[in-house]
N, C-alpha and C positions, 0 to 999 in steps of 0.2 A: 811092487809085485813081480816074480818073475816072470820073463817070457816062456811059454811053453806049457811044462806042465801045471794043471790046474787053472789055467785061464778061461777055459769055456765055464768052469765049474764057478769063478766069481763074477762071469758076464750072467749066467743063469739064476746065479742069488740075487745079483743087481735088476735084473729083469722080474724075478719074484716079488722083490720088495717093492719096488715102483708099482707091479699090480695091485699089491695089498694098498699101497697108499692111495691109488687110484680109485679103487673099491671103497675106501672110507671115503673120499670126497665125494663119489657118485651117493652113496647113504647119507652124507649129511647134507647134499644137495637137495637130495629127495624130501628128506626131513623138513627142510626149510620151504621147499617147495608146498608140501602138505599143510604148513602151519602158516604161510606168509598171507594165504587170502583171509583166514578169520582175523589174524592180528590187524591187516588194513582195515579190512572194515568196522573193527573196534575204534581204530586209531581216527578214521575218517569220521566216525559218527561224533567221538569227541571233538574233533577239529572242526565240525558245523553246528554242534549246540550251543547255544546261545549261552546256556548256563555255563559253558566251560571258560575260565578266567583267561584274558589272551596268554598269561604266562605257559597256561596249560596246551592253549594251541600252539604255542610256538614249538614246544615240547614236542607235542604230536608230530607237526610238520618235520622236525628234525627226525623223530622216529621213523616217520615214514621214509624220507630220505636215506636214513641209517639202512633200514632193510632193503630198500632197493639197490643201495651199494653193495650190501652183503649177496644178496642175490646174483649181481653183475659179477663180483669177485669169484662168488664160486663157480659160475658158468664158464668164465673164462678158465679157470683153472682145470675144470674137467674138460676144457676143449685142447688146453696145451698139454694136458697128460694124454689124450687120444692121440694126439698129433707125434708125441715124444715116444709112445708105444708103436705107432705107425712105424713111423722113423726105424725105430729098433728093430723091428721085425723085419724089414727091406734089409737092414742092414745084414741081419743074421741069416736072410735069404740067400744074399749076394754072398 
């Protein structure tokens, strides 16, 4: 991109795109957080139910680990996005 003309527009466009992506991550994180307790409760019930076969208990345990990892990944993405946005805002102020 050429220096000078249009440079600020490009920066504003990038900031807007970053904000939209961040909003999407926040919405996804909220949705996952709202549904995780119900899914976790069902998985835990299956895991401790004597009628659940061992293979089902293993799959359930793996499902619980997957849910935990996804929640952690979304949390990390959300935090990184917030840090990047704050850094960009500081850069634009200076």
